[in-house]
C-alpha positions as CSV (number, residue, x, y, z in Angstrom):
1,M,-5.8,36.3,-65.4
2,N,-3.6,36.5,-68.9
3,P,-2.3,39.9,-68.8
4,T,-3.2,39.8,-72.6
5,V,-7.0,39.3,-71.2
6,E,-6.5,41.5,-68.4
7,R,-5.3,44.2,-70.7
8,K,-8.3,43.8,-73.5
9,V,-10.6,43.8,-70.5
10,G,-9.1,47.5,-69.0
11,Q,-9.7,48.6,-72.5
12,N,-13.0,47.6,-72.9
13,V,-13.2,49.0,-68.7
14,R,-12.0,52.6,-70.5
15,K,-14.2,52.6,-73.5
16,F,-17.0,52.2,-71.3
17,R,-16.5,54.6,-69.0
18,L,-15.7,57.4,-71.8
19,Q,-19.2,56.6,-73.6
20,A,-20.8,57.2,-70.4
21,G,-19.1,60.3,-69.9
22,L,-17.2,59.3,-66.7
23,T,-14.0,60.2,-65.2
24,Q,-11.8,57.7,-63.5
25,E,-12.9,59.4,-60.4
26,R,-16.5,59.3,-61.1
27,L,-16.2,55.5,-61.7
28,A,-14.4,54.5,-58.2
29,A,-17.6,56.8,-56.9
30,K,-19.9,55.3,-58.7
31,L,-18.2,51.5,-58.0
32,Q,-17.7,52.1,-53.9
33,V,-21.9,53.7,-53.4
34,E,-21.9,49.9,-55.2
35,G,-20.2,48.5,-52.3
36,C,-17.1,47.9,-54.7
37,D,-14.0,49.0,-52.6
38,I,-11.4,51.2,-55.4
39,T,-10.0,54.2,-55.9
40,R,-9.2,55.9,-59.0
41,N,-5.6,55.0,-59.2
42,A,-7.4,51.5,-59.3
43,V,-9.6,52.0,-62.0
44,A,-6.7,53.8,-63.7
45,K,-4.4,50.6,-63.0
46,I,-6.9,48.1,-64.1
47,E,-7.6,50.8,-67.7
48,V,-4.0,50.2,-68.4
49,G,-3.9,46.0,-67.6
50,Q,-1.1,46.4,-64.4
51,R,-3.8,45.2,-61.6
52,H,-5.1,42.1,-61.1
53,I,-9.2,42.2,-61.4
């Protein structure tokens, strides 16, 4: 994916996570319950555009 798009997606993930009142840890836990194998560290990297999604 395009790095600019990845940064924008990450910004949106952070924005909606904060609006929902979730920590990165809690978001990762909720995603894991739904079957997405992701860690808090991965969420953090997505939010800053350092991880491919």
